[in-house]
N, C-alpha and C positions, 0 to 999 in steps of 0.2 A: 597394591593390586589395581590393575587398570580395569575399567568397565567399558564395555563396547557400546557405542551409540548405534541405535537402530534407525536407519533412514526410513521416514514415513511418507515421503513425497511420492505422489502417483505419477507425476510428469517431471521431465527434465527442466531445470530452471536456467534462464539466461540472465547474465548480469546486465542490468540496464539502469543507468543513473539518469533519470528524467524527471523534470518537475511534474508534480501532481497536486491536484486540489482534492481534498477529502470533504464531502458533504456529510455532516453528522446531524441527522434529523433531531436527535434528542437535544442538541444544543441550538438548532436552528441556524447554523452558519457553516461556512467553509473554513478549513484549516489547510494552509499550504505546507507541502512536504516534498519528498523526493523518493522516487523508487530506487530500490537497490537491486532487486532481481524479480523476474516475472516468468510465468509459465502459462499454459492454456487454462489452468484451473485456479491460479492464484497469483498473489504478488506480495512482496515484502517492501514496506515503505517506512520512512522515518518522518515524524511530525514533531512539533514542539511538545515539550513535556507537559504543558498546560492543557493539552487536548483532552477533554473529558470523555475518554473512551474506555470500554472494558470488553472482555471476551463476550461474544454473543451480540454485540452491537451491529445493527444493519447500517451500511454506509453506501455512498455512491462515490466513485472515483472518476475524476475528470483528467484525462491525459491530453494536454494540448498538443496540437499538430503544427508542424512548420507550414508556412504559407504554401509551399509547393505541394505538400501532401494534402493540405486542406482543399486545394483546387482540384486535385485528383480524386479525392474521396467525397467532396461536396460539403464538408463540414469542418469546423475548426477544432473539434475535440472528439475524443473517443471516450464515451461514458460507460462505465461498468458498475453493476451493483454487486455487493458482496457482504460477507459477514466476517467480523473480526474473530479469528480463531486463536490468536496469540498476541499478548502484549509483553514486549521485552523492554525492561527498564535498565538493562545492563550498562548502557552508555549515558544515562541521565546526567551523572556528575561530570562527564567529560565534555559533552556538547549540548546539554539541556534539551535532549530529544528522547523520544521513545520509539521503539520499533513496533510495527504492527504486521502480523501475518494475516492476510485477508484471503478467504476462499471466495471465488467468483460464484455468483448464482446464475 
């Protein structure tokens, strides 16, 4: 018997593979990762499996910009604050990473 998955996203996601730095105040340092998809209200990223994060953690995300975009916007990064709402360890054995669902604040 198949079970139906209920979509809980409030906004449409766009696939976006982009480097991202995750500031984790609890650890007092950055962890480098990569975005997988993004929307107006959140993002899904992958980070090393050694990142000490759990659901509920407050984080800051640093999305670096290209030189051209930085000149246009006046800064070299887009920084967003968020809260980890999901930790996905499904691919840990394949590529030593964990996935994080982060809701923007």
